[in-house]
N, C-alpha and C positions, 0 to 999 in steps of 0.2 A: 505493501499500498503506499508507504513512504517512497520507496523508489518510484512508484508510477507519481506521486505528486509531484517531487523533483524533476522528472521528464517536464512533465507539461510546464512546470515554474521555467524551466529552462530555456523551452521553445517559448515561451512566454517572452522569456528578455531579449531573447534574439531577436522578435520581431518588432519589440521596443525600439531595438538599440538600430534595426533595417530602418524603420521608418522616421523616429524622433533623431537618429545619430546622439542617443544616451550613453551612458557608461554601460558597458555588459553585468557589472559585478553590482553596481547600484540598482537595475533592474531587475536582478534576479533577489537582490536583497526584497526590493519593494512587493515582489510577485509572492514570495513565504513571508508576508506579514511583517517585514523587519522594516528596518528604517535604514534612510540611505547614508553613506559615509559624508562625512564632513569633510569641506572643501581641505585640502593639504595646502600650504602655504609652499608658493613659488620659491625652489632654491636659487639663489644669485651670487655668484663669484664676490668676494668682498676685495677689497685694494686698499684699504686703509686697517692698521693694526693687524696686520699681516707678514709684520717683518721687512717692509719694502725698502726698508734702507739696503738690503744686499741683492733685491731683485728688482724686476716691473713689472707688476700682478696687474697694470690695464695691457698689457701687449698680447696679443692672442696672432699667432703664426695666422697669414690667410693661404699659406701653402704647406701639407705635412707631407713626408715620404710616405712611399704605400710600404706598411708593415704587419705582420702578424703578430707581433707581441703582446701580450695580455697581462695582468696581473696575477699573480697567484696567491694564494694561502701562505703568507711564512711561518717559516719552523724557525723558532727561536733555538730548540737543542740542537738541529742539523746546523745551522751557522754557528753554534760555538763549537763542533765536531770539527766542523770546517776550517775554523782559525787555528784549533789543535793541530790540524794534519797539516796546516802548511808553517805552524813552527816546528812541529817534528820534519817535515821537509826540509827547510832553513837548516835545522840543526845537523840534519844527515848529512846535507853539501856541505857545510863548514868541514865535517870530521873528516868525509872521504878526498876533498880537496887537498887539505893539511897533511893527508898520507899521501898524495898523487905529487904536490906540487912541494910541498914543504912551505915552513914559516915564511922566508925568504920571498916566495914569489907569491903567497897569499896575502902579504903586508902591501903589495900594490893591486888586489883588485877591490872593487867595491862591494864588500863581503862583510856584512856584519860579525863579527867573530870576535873571541878573547884576543885574537892575534891582530885583528884590524881594528877593532873598537870602535873607531867613530867615522868609519871611512862609508859609511851605508850601507842600503843592502841594493844599489843599483843592477848587480849584476844578476841576481835571481829576480828582479822584477823585470828588467827587458826581456829576460830569456822567457818567464812566462808571458809576456804581452804578444813576443813573438809566436809563440806555440800555439798559442788560442787564435792569432788571427791566420797564419798556417792551417789549422786544423776547419776554421770556417769556411777558407777559401777552397776546400777540399770535401765541404759538407760531413766531417766527421761529429758525431755527437761527443763531447765531454764534459766533464764537471766545471760548473763556471768559475771556478775560483783556482782550483790546484792545476797545474800547466798537463798539459796530456802526455802520455810517455809512448815510447817505442815509434817516433817518429824520426824521419830523416829526411833531410834534404836544405832548402833555403830557410827554415826556419829556426836553425840551430847558426845562420851564418853571421849575424850578429854576435852571437856570443862567440865565436870562432875571433870575431874580428878584435873583440874584447880584450880575448885571452892573449891572441898575438903583440897589441900593444902594451900590454904588462909584462911582455919579454916571455912569453911562455911558447916552446918548439909547438911547431906544425902536431907531432906524433902526440906530446902532452894535451896541447888542446884536443884533439880528435877523443883523447882517453878522458877527460874531464868531460864532455859533453856526452860522453857514454855512460859514466858515471851520473850526471843530473839525470838524465833520462831514467835511471835505474831506479835513483832515490823517491825521484817524483811517482814510477809504477809502486814501493813498497808505499807511498802516502795515500793513493789512491788504494788500495789493497786494504790499508787498514781504514780509510772512511767507510768501503764497503762493509768490512765488516763487523762495524759498530751497529748498537739497535738503541731505540730510544732508553736513557736510564730514567730510573724514578727518583726526579730531582724537580723542584720547582723551576717551572719555562715559563710564568708570568712577568711581563715587563711590566716595568715601571717607572717613572719620570718624577723626579721630583728635585727643586734646589739642591746644588749642590753645599753639602757643610763645609764650612770653612775653618783656618784656626782663626778665631775672632779677634784674639788681641793681636799676633802677628799681620793677618790680613787689613787690621785697619790701620796699623803703622807702616805698614808698606805702601798703601795708597796714600795716606797723607804724608809722607815722605816724598811719594812721588809728584803729588800737586803742590807743596811746597815748594819743591827744586825747580819746578815751571813755572813759579810765581803765580800760580792759584790760589785761591782760596782755600784755606784748609776744610771749609765745610761745601765743595762743590758736591754736585749733583756726583752719585756713585754709578758707576758703568753697570749695562745689562748686567743680570745675574747670567751665572753660568749653571747651568743642569745636568743631572747623570741621570742616564738611561741605563737602567740596571735589570740585571736577570739574574737571579740567586747570586753568586758573589762577584758575577762581573759586571764593573761599572765601564761606562764609557761617557765621555765628556761631549757636551753641546752648548752652544749660545741659546739664549733663551731669543735672541732675534730669529736666527735659525729654526729654532724649533716651531714658530711662529708661521716662518714661510715652509715649514714640511708639512703642518696642519693643513695649511690650506690649498697645497700641492694637493694633499690627499684628499682634502672635501671635493675638489673640484675632479680629480678621477673617479671620486664615488658618488658625485651630483648630488651629495646632500650636506647637509650642517653637521662634522662630527665633534664630540667634543673632546677636549684636550686630554682627558683621560679615559679615553674610549680604549678599550684594552685591545681592538685591531688596531688600532692605530699605534699605539707603543707598542706592541710586537713588531710591525711592519719597521718602523722606527730603529727599534734595537737590531732589526738584520741587516739595515741598507747601512746603517752605524758599523756593525760589526764584518760586514765586509770589506768596506774600504779601509776599516783599520787593520786587516787581516792582510790585505794587499799590498799595504803602505803605499810610498812611491809619491809624496805630499807633492813632491817637484811637477809629478805626472801631470796632477790636478791643478795648477794653476792657470788663471781664467785672467780675462781682458778687466781693464779699468773700466766704469761707467760710462766714461765719457766718449769712449772708444764705441763701445756697444750701441751708445746714442748716435755717432757718425755712422756707422756701417749701417745703422736701421734706415735713417733719415735721407743718406745718401746714396745709398747702394742696395736698400730693399731687405736686411739682412732680420728675419725675425726667427730664427734658428740654428742651435748651434749642433753640427755632427758630434763632437765630441765632448761630452759633460755628465755631468752627475747631478743627482737630487741636493746636494750640499753646496755645489757651485754653479748650478745653471742660473741664467739671467730671466729667462724667461718660462712659461709653465709648458711647451713642449721641448723636447729634446731628444737625440739619441744618446744611449750610454754603453758601456762595458757590461753591464750585467742587469739585464731586462729583466730576471725574474726577482730582482729585489727591489729595483726600480721602477718598473713599470706602475704599483700603488701610485706611484708620487711624479707622472708625469711621461715617463721615458716612452718613445715610441719604438724602442728594441734600437740593435748593434748598427752601425753605420754600414756594414758589410755585408747586413742582410735588409738592409733600407732600399727601396726603388726610388730614385729621384728623379722624378720627370719635369717638374717647372719648378719656378721659383728662385730665392737668393738665400743662399745659407754660409754660416760663417763655417770654419773649419779648423779647431787650434787642437793636432793630434799630440799625443807623447810624443816628446822629441826621442824617437828611437829612428833608426834611418832604413830598417828594414819593414817598419811600420808605415815610415812616409810613404816610401816605394808602394806596398801595394796600397794604401787609400787614393795614390796618384793615378795608379792603373783602374781602380774601381771609378773614380770620377771621371776620365776619358772614356772607358765606357760607357756610364749613364750621359755625359756631354756630346759624345758621339750621335748618340738614340736621338737625344733632343735635338741637336740640328739639322739630321734629316726629318723631324719632325717641324721643323720649324718654330719651336718651341724657345720661350728664353729660361735658359736655366744656367744658374753663375753659381761658380764659391769662391770665396774668400777666405784663402789658407795662410795662416800662421805659423811660421814654422821659424827655427835657428836660421841665422845665415852662414851655414857650415859652407863646405867646400861642393864644389858640384861634383864631385865622384862619391862623396858621403850620401847625398840624399836629396839636397833640394835639387839635385839636377833632372832628376825625374819630372818635378814640374817646370821646371827650365823648359824642358823640351817638349812640354803639352803642348799640341797644335790649336790651343784652347787659349792660352797665355797670353792675355791681353797687356797686363802691365806689371811690373814689379818695384816694391819699394822695399827700402832697409832702414830701420831705426836704430840709430847709432848706439852702443852700449853703452850706458849707465843714462841714458838721456832718455828713457821711457821705464814703465813700469807695469808689472801684474799683482793681481789678487793672489795670495798666498794658498797655497795649495789646502793648507789646513785651516781656511779659515774661519770654519765651522768649530772651532777650538777657539777663536781669539775673538776681542771685539773687534764689529763689525768696520769694512773698508780700511783696512791696513794693507798698505801693497808694499810689496819689495824691488828697489832696483833689478831691472837685469842686469847680468852679468856676462851678456855675448849680444852682439848686433842680432836684429831679428830683421827676418823677411817676410814682406806681405806680397802673397801672388793673385792674382785676379785670372781666373779661370771662368770664361763667359762662351755661353754660343754667340752667335751673330744676331740673334732676337736679344740676348739679355746684354750686350753690349751697346744697342741702340736704348735700350730700357735702363741702364746704369752706365752710363757710359763713365771711363775715371779720367775725369778733368783733372788738371794740373792745380786747381782750388781745391776740390774734394779731396785730392791726396794729400796736400798741404793740410788740410783740416785733421784727416785722420792721423798724421806722423803728429800734428799736435796736441791731439786728443790723445795719443798713446802715452805722453811725457805724464798725463794726469793733475797734472799743477793747476790747470785751469776748472777745475770741476771738484775742489774742495777736498780732493781727497789726499793724504799724506802719504808720501813715498819714503820705504824702510830704505836707509842706505846699505846695499852690498858690501860686505867685508873687501877689502881692495889694500893689494899691496902695495899702493902708491900713499903715501903720505898726503892728506890733504893740503893744500895751501892755508897759510896762518894770517890770519886776516886781524887789524888791530880790533878790540874790544870798543863798544861805545862806554860812555862814563854809566857808572852805575845810578840806577834812579832808585831814591826812595821807595821801600817798600812799607803797603800796612801793616802794624803790627800783626794781623792774623796771617801774614805771607811771609815773615821774617823768616830765616834760613834756620834750620835747626841746628843747636852748637853740637849735636851728637851726629852730622851728617856722615862723616868718612865711618860711623860704626852701621848708621844702616848702608850706606853703600856696599859695606864690607858683606854686612849679613845678608845683601839683596844677592852679591856674587856668590855668597856662600850656597844659598839656598839652590841658585841655577847648578852650582856643579855638582852638587848632591842630587839633584832632579834628572843632570844625564850621566851619573855615575854607574858604569858597568857592576853587575850583581855581584862578580867576583872581585871586588877592588879587597886589597889587604885590609883584613879586620882593625889591627891598631891605625891605621889611616882612618877607617871610618869610624873609629872611637874617637880618637883625637879630633877630626872635624866635628863631631857631634857632642863633644865638649866646648868646644870654639864657638860654637851654634847657640847654645843655650846660654851662655854669657852675653854673645851680641845680643839674641831676644831680650833680654831680661834687659840690655841695656836702650834699645830702641823703645821697650816698651814705657820704661820708667821716662826716658825723654818726653814721649806722647802722650801720655796720660796723665 
């Protein structure tokens, strides 16, 4: 009886929808004797209060590449296991390379180890990116983070170049490549064997706790040193995104940005404490923390982005991440964790048919060559179809035989610019863990290539005025952003200091300025100190640190 009445109600609802254009569900509810649903408020994107200091929420790309990327349910447990596997891979590579090369040769490589200490981990980062790019070209399914194992060919060309540059012989370089591939296989096998452990995998976001006395003292000392009032407004708070014992840092400004990006993909308003948002946030932070390479995540300053959009139609980034993207849609390296925040997929998996796009790839020669080949393929198809397709590519001004030669030789290269060393700046790759709009001065010349079809060249001409304005914008000085000087081997010129002005009482320098400066340097040293630092040295610095902390606290409170 009930089934028959439900069928009759459903038929009536269909008739009502056909004749009156009503909503099926509302008609069905009315036919069954219920009441129609209340009208749902229409969700709209927000443009203020969404961390707009670090992106442009009002800009929506008019042309998007074709992609099949889709948001997937993030797994915090799996992401933590991937991070652990990546750390095991790096430790295994260090041990194997020490055995193959010895400490002397190892010290000349960009490999984080007990031998190299502060050389970074660029060797493994570049090798992993090249292997992933080669696997995508060959349509080989791989883990999104760990480099694929058992591959041979051009994917290790960059690694072999790095090894030869460090003085490694051809035979040893080939042995190192084989050892690193074997270690990648071990890491992948370990990850496949793991199962979900019975542990808390819920993510939470909260304001990061700090050492109140020390934090206030350090902040006050910095304000006094810069001539500001001791009661100046504090910087935006830092947050911690935590799962179990794993904690990742994030600025409140970037949290607001990522929340708005998440809402736009979901098509609804999501609370900042939403469990799904917290899981997705932890997964994307954990992925970029595991891959390292903050230098490969640097981005142009806001003035350069504005100039590229207004003069050359660029409203989309080909190489970005949710953490450093300027606009709401972009391509990124990890669509599985980036798609919930607006990623259209990986650059090498997307089809670009029309529009103008900015490309600032990781500065890896092999990757730039593969990118240039992909762009030439897309531009060729667009040229035959008479469509306007353009790429503005930003890469280091290397020698032609290294990487930029593939861009210079492109049949669609219309013009190339060079921004002089130390005359332009980038947003740091780890900007999400620092106050917003901090720039770092470039340590090498930068080339800007304009690759355009004939229709694109007519639509977005590379005039002298536009190119000069772009070079000015790259300097960052005209747009209210402060560049952070890069380390230089050349001593800066000494200029006479102006006469000192009388400071108000609240801005008078602290008599304990030397202690404050020394204490800050001590904190920095300890923060970057290796885990295996000699115990005696660590105890000695701890004692000095505590003494200086008391001095600063007594001086400022």
